Phi, psi and omega in degrees: 000126183274149178257156178300142180282134179230139173285148171302153185303318181294319180295320180298320180293319180296321179296318180295319180295320180296319180299319181295322182289325190258341181266135179290160179284164176306327180298324179294319179298318180296319179299316180296321180298313181291330176294316179296321180297318181291326183272353182295149179295145178289157177303151179298142180296157178305146180297340179277349185298321180254011183273138351266150177247014174201169182299146178261126180277129180246116181262125175253120187278018177222166184294165176297157172081358176271179182295319179297317180298316181297313182296316180302312184291320184291324179293310183289334175297318180294318178296318180299319180292324182281323188249345184079012178286151178255132178235142176239114184269131177234135177262123179235075182282163174129147176057044177063026181095353183295323183297316181291316181291326176296323177298324176294310184300327183273354182283163178298135181278060184245005179088002183256009169221124176225166179213154177262105177271172177213181185309316187296305187279352178251328185237341180264313185300330177303332176264324184294316184269132178292330179223119181256143178284348180212161173254115187293344177268319186268330188262000182228150177249110179298139175258315177165152173289141179255307186204166176222153182208142172285173175260165177222138177263125183232158170232169178294154183301329181264013180292146177287349183269112183260343178224167177296325178298319178300316182295314181294320178298320179293324181292338178283342182255334184214163179271120179259142179274123184250118181265143174219167179289359178152159178301130175079003176289166178303321179297315179300311182291329175294323175295322177297320177299317180296316180300318180294316182290327183269345181073035179232172178225120175267162170266109185282129176240103180278142177241164178278351181180191187279326192304306183288327177297321178298315180299316183289328177292316178297322181280356177084008179283339169230154185260339178211155183217134176238129177203183183290153178302317178302327181289323191251350185302316180300319180291328177292314181291331178283354179086009179281327183238155172248123180274130181258329180193152173250158188263001180279168179287334179238160178295152179274134184304322181279354177229060188296337181269359182263122182287161171283166176301321179298316180292333181274004173123005183231075182300142180090352180283127175202135177204133177225161175239144179239163183229134180207149181275141176226162177229169176297144175301142181095353175299132182309136185298327180292330176287318175303314181295322179296315178297316180298316180300313183291324179290322177294325174296318180299321182292347178266356182282132183305321182299313182292318178303315181295316181300314181293318180295324177295338178262008176083014181253150177251136177293138177244293182074186179125179186272164174302320181295320179296320178294320178301320179294321180296316179303312182295318182295320182285336172301317179287328182292317185274345183304310180294329178296315180295315182294320179294325181281347181066031183263125177214150177233129180279000000 
């Protein structure tokens, strides 16, 4: 059995004296520590500090000249004028807006790709499509709501239907072609709600956007068209279309003579569409907050407010968290409407 090793007493005293002469005192160690702390590099600045240092790509999931396109462009135009930021707008239509929003979701989460989503591609399509290319809750980072707008049901200016009652009576005798911006859009589902409440059946004709639907309504290839007020207001004011009803609970200021669906005979009917910017999931929160802050500032500018109101849209604004709550709530709100209508897209 080995015993613990011990230095002779004289050697131990000499070792202790040497340690005392050559080792610094605790005060020296503390001084060195605080010096190192003071001289250490500061934390890296926030990723938003130098943002943006190149153009920001803005994806619009519908064709040019529609309501979504107008709102997307006008908001970033205001931000560009105020901050000097550069934006490049790209239109990626198709699949009810899924193609464009999927392009956003698949982009690098660096703040240099954002997109303007709306009710359909963020809250309706998750139930409508059996297979989605993205998860609107998990794959996207909400930036903020921009605006909201009711829908309006229109016919051509030379149509024999002057009221909603005229249209419904005709639909009971014949099959009318009903145009919408696409399968499962708010406009399409709003039309499904009307058919159920009125006890009629239209022949639904989905379009990829507003442009061709406008041409076909004027040409008589479809008899009625439902879309957002911002999309159709200009055509109504130009005398190309006759508005029969709006889908909001109250009349639209720019269409004071047009009744609501409830006033036209269908109490309880209400449907609106909203528009909001999103970024890819994983985008740094400080960049999300910077974009949200500047967009909310833009929404308070008189020029932008006027432009949106002239198009029948109301400014909303709000935080990323509030927008996230709206997306989730509307997924649950529209699910039974889609299921009752038996509408699905593979």
